[in-house]
N, C-alpha and C positions, 0 to 999 in steps of 0.2 A: 454277571451280565447286567444286572440292574445298576450296579455301581458304575460300570463303564458307560452306560447310557446316560446316567445323570452327569457324569464328567463331560461327556461329549456335548450334552445339551448346554451345560454351563459355559463351556468353551465357545460354543456357537453364539450364545447370547452375549457373551463378553465381546466377541469380534464384531457384533452388530452395533454396539454402542459407538456413536461418533466420538472422535477424539476431541477433547476440549483444549483449544489453543489459548495461549496467553496473548492478548492483544494490547500490549503496552506501546504507546507511541514514543519510541526512543530509538536512536540510531538510524541507520539507513533503511529506507523502504523503496522497493522497486515498483515502478508504475507499470503494471501489466497491460492495462488498456486505459486509454484516455479518450473520452468522447464528448463532443459538443453537439447537441441536437442529433444524437445517434450517429454521428460521423466520426470515425476514428481519426484522431489528430496526433497520435503519438509521434509520427514522423515530423510534425511541425514544431515539436518541442526541441529547443536548441540542444544539439549534441554537445555535452559538456564533459570533458575528461574528469573533472573533479566530482561530478555528481552523475555517475552513470554506472551501469552494470552491463558488462559485455561478456558474451559467451564465446570463447575461443576466437576472439577478434572478428566474429561474423555477425552475430545478432546483438543489436544494441537495445538496451532498455533504459529509459531515463529513470533517475532516482531522486528522492528528496531525503533530507536528513533532519530528524527531530532531535531536539535537546530538551529533555524534561526539566533540567535544573533551572533554565531561564525561559521556558515555553517559547523557544524560537524554532523555526523550521527553515532550512536552507533549500532554496529551489534554484535550478539552473538559470543563470543570467546571460546577458549578451557577452560576446567575446571571451568565453571560457571563465566568466566570473560567477559569483554566487550572489543571490539576492536573499536578504534576511526578511522573513515574515514572522509574525507572532501567531500563536494559536491558543485556543481555549476549548475545553470540552466540558460537558456537564458531568455530574457525578455518576450518572447511569451509563456513560459512554455511548449515548445515542445521537449526540449532536456535536459537531466540530465546526469551529469558525477560524478561518485564516484572516489576518488583518495586518495592515501596516500601522506603525505608530505615528509616522508623520503623514500629514495630509498632502498628497501630491495630486495636482490637477492632471498630470500626464499619466495616462493609463496604458500600460504595455499589454501585449498578448498574454503574458504570464499573469498579470494582474487580473485580467478578465477570466482566466482559468482558475487561479488559486484564491484570490481575495474574494471569499465567498463563505456562505454558511451551508453546511452539508448535514444530511442525516447519515448515520453510520449503520451499515448492515454487516454483521460479522458472519462469515461463512466457515463454520466449524468443519465442514466436510473437506474443503480445500485449504483452510488456514489463511485465507485472505480476507481483506476488508474492502467493502464497496462504499465509496463516498458519493452521495447523490444530492444534487441540488435541482433546481427547476429544469435546467437544460444541460447540466454537466454530470458526467458519470466517470469516476476514477476507480479502477480496481487496482489494489496494491497489496504487497506482501513484504514482510520483513526480509531483508536481503539474505540473512543467514538461512532462513527457512527456504527461500527461493533457491539458493545455492545447493542446499541439501536435496531439494526436489530434482534439480538438474542432474546431480551426481547419481541419484537413485534411478532416474530414467535411463542413464547411460548403461546401467547394469542389466536392463531388460533385454 
């Protein structure tokens, strides 16, 4: 009886530990929420067939694609194109900066959203990341993890 109680206690404690997710900025990330001044602007992000995640052709989520090898990130551009930005993070993975290499005087809506410095908050409970600047908040998740979550919710 004592042995069974110890085993049950250990199983309970193990299930209470939050899962540790790997937060590597690489490949496609789905933008779950995108806010400027606490206003959801996800619908204002250009619907881009190349950089999106669609669930059963009904629910659209914009996406961005990171490439670790050259520190670039592809964001949706005008007319179903992609814009290339660059990014850098500190070693502690607490800060992220998106920037353009060329100096452009013309600022687009996407520039005002992405070309910025963010603090990074990792959510081990949900497996997503929140990027936060002074007035911008972006919650995102790796596309593969997002797809697995959608598949799991269909089983409920």
